[in-house]
N, C-alpha and C positions, 0 to 999 in steps of 0.2 A: 439240670436234672429233669426228668420226665414227670409230668403231671399225672396224677390218678386218671384224669379224664381221658389223656392220650393212651394210657394202658388200657383202660376200659374200651375205648374204640376198637384199638389195635386186637384185643382179646376177642370181642364179639364178632369182629370182621373175619379173623382167622378161624373160629369155630364155625362160622356160617360158611365161608369157602370150603371147608373140609367136608361138610355135609352132615346129616342127620344121625348116620351110624358110624361116625368117625370120630376121634378124638385128637387133640393136640397136646403136645408136651408145653408145659409153661415157660420152657426155656426158648421155645419158637417165639412166644411174645417178646421175651427179653431180647433175644438176638434181633428181632424186627425193628425193634426200638433203640437198641444199643449204639448205632452208629458205627463209625469206621473203626475204631479200636478194637482189636480182637478180644479183649477181656471186659470191655465196658458192659456186656450184657450181664455178666455176673453180678454187679451191683444192683441190677434190676429185679434179681429174684424175689426178694421179700417184698418189695412193693407189689409186683405181680401175684404174689400170693394173698397179700392183704386185699386187692381188687378181686381176686377169684373168690375169696371168702364172701365178701360184701355181694357180690353178684349171685353167688349161690343162695345166700339168704334171701336175695329178691326174687329167686327163681328163674333167672335169665341164663344161667349156665349150670353146669353140674361138675362137681369135683368128684373124680372117680379114682378108686384104688382096686386094682385087680378086677377092673371092669364093672365095679358096682359103685353107686354112689355111696359118699361118705355118711355116716349117720350124724355125725357133729362137725360141720365145718369149721368150727372153733378149736377142734381137737381132734387133728388126724396127723399121723406121722408117716414118713416115708415118701416113696416115689408115688406122684399122682399125675393124672390126666384131666383135661378139660374138654367138655363136650357140651351138646344141647342137653337140655333138662328131659328126663325122662318120665313118662306117666307111671304111676305106681301100679304095681302088678296086683 
């Protein structure tokens, strides 16, 4: 199984590669770490979300829904994206 530190490093690297005004799909992180088996990435989706929540609380990434940061990283539903944290408007 993949450790949280590996997920964190991959997530931060992929977000950085994408750039400040772009986002990544959490499945990109899972697929990046999933290995050769075509369905292995699916097992990583919950750990990826857990790491995304932790990094959002630390201010290191942003979880976005419909282009806007989620109000509560512990309580959001649906499709989400990951990106650089944004300065408050």
